[in-house]
Each structure stands twice: as structure tokens, then as C-alpha cells.
C-alpha positions as CSV (number, residue, x, y, z in Angstrom):
1,M,-0.2,-4.4,22.3
2,R,3.4,-3.8,21.4
3,Y,4.3,-7.4,22.1
4,L,1.5,-8.5,19.8
5,A,2.7,-6.3,17.0
6,L,6.3,-7.7,17.5
7,F,5.0,-11.3,17.5
8,L,3.0,-10.7,14.2
9,K,6.1,-9.1,12.6
10,I,8.2,-12.1,13.5
11,V,5.6,-14.6,12.2
12,L,5.4,-12.6,9.0
13,F,9.1,-12.6,8.6
14,V,9.4,-16.4,9.2
15,L,6.6,-17.0,6.7
16,L,8.3,-14.8,4.0
17,L,11.6,-16.4,4.7
18,G,10.2,-19.9,4.3
19,F,8.5,-18.8,1.1
20,A,11.8,-17.4,-0.3
21,V,13.7,-20.6,0.6
22,K,11.0,-22.9,-0.9
23,N,11.0,-20.8,-4.2
24,S,14.7,-20.2,-4.7
25,E,14.9,-21.7,-8.2
26,V,16.4,-19.6,-10.8
27,V,14.0,-18.4,-13.5
28,T,14.7,-16.5,-16.8
29,L,12.6,-13.5,-17.7
30,R,12.8,-12.8,-21.4
31,Y,12.1,-9.3,-22.7
32,F,12.0,-7.7,-26.1
33,L,15.2,-7.5,-28.3
34,G,16.7,-10.6,-26.8
35,Y,17.2,-9.1,-23.3
36,E,17.1,-11.7,-20.5
37,W,17.2,-11.5,-16.7
38,Q,17.9,-14.5,-14.5
39,T,16.8,-14.3,-10.9
40,S,15.1,-16.3,-8.2
41,L,11.4,-17.1,-8.4
42,A,10.7,-15.5,-5.0
43,L,12.1,-12.2,-6.2
44,V,9.9,-12.3,-9.3
45,I,6.8,-13.0,-7.3
46,L,7.7,-10.3,-4.7
47,A,8.3,-7.8,-7.5
48,A,5.0,-8.6,-9.2
49,F,3.2,-8.2,-5.8
50,A,4.9,-4.9,-5.2
51,V,3.9,-3.6,-8.7
52,G,0.3,-4.7,-8.2
53,L,0.2,-3.1,-4.7
54,L,1.5,0.2,-6.2
55,V,-1.0,0.2,-9.0
56,G,-3.8,-0.5,-6.5
57,L,-2.7,2.3,-4.2
58,L,-2.4,4.7,-7.1
59,A,-5.9,3.8,-8.3
60,C,-7.3,4.4,-4.8
61,S,-5.4,7.6,-4.2
62,W,-7.5,9.5,-6.7
63,R,-10.7,8.7,-4.9
64,L,-9.2,9.5,-1.5
65,W,-7.9,12.8,-2.8
66,R,-11.3,13.7,-4.2
67,G,-13.0,12.8,-0.9
68,H,-10.5,14.9,1.1
69,R,-11.1,17.9,-1.2
70,E,-14.9,17.6,-0.9
71,L,-14.6,17.3,2.9
72,R,-12.4,20.4,3.1
73,Q,-15.0,22.3,1.0
74,L,-17.9,21.2,3.2
75,R,-16.0,22.2,6.4
76,R,-15.3,25.6,4.9
77,L,-18.9,26.0,3.9
78,A,-20.1,24.9,7.3
79,S,-17.8,27.3,9.1
80,T,-19.0,30.3,7.1
81,H,-22.7,29.5,7.3
82,S,-22.9,28.3,10.9
83,P,-24.7,30.6,13.4
84,S,-22.5,32.2,15.8
85,L,-22.6,30.6,19.2
86,S,-23.0,33.1,22.0
87,K,-23.0,32.3,25.6
88,P,-26.3,32.8,27.4
89,E,-26.1,35.4,30.2
């Protein structure tokens, strides 16, 4: 299993390296007030992907947090209302 994970990491690295090499052209990003930033296209795409991933994770985290809170309350309720288990003699 460890070798499979290592193999997948190497394949992913090679694919990302090939992507960066094929998209190494310099692009200019223009902002307000005449501010410009020149960088490679691969970096711009990677940054856009990372920002999208972060926004998606933040959007999901609220629902996950709410589910964990509800589960904690249900466990607390179940532990207080469960009949005591006694060993038969």
C-alpha cells in the first residue's frame, strides 16, 4: 500500500511538472490603480485553483461543524437517557 501511495505521488508530481513546463509563458495581471504583476501562467492557474479549493473547504466546514455539534449533543442525550446495563447474576 505504501508503494502504491509513493507511485501515485510520483505520477502526480510528473504531471504537475509537465503542466508547469508547458505553461511557462509570462502573463501580466492588471489590478486597480495601474498595479501590474507579471508571472508564469502555471503559477496563476495554481493560485486560482488554491483559492477555489480554500473557498470550497470553508463553505463545507460550516456544515461539517454543525453536524459534529449535533452528533455531540445526540451522544450526550443518549448517554443520559440510556438504561443502565447491569450484569445478570
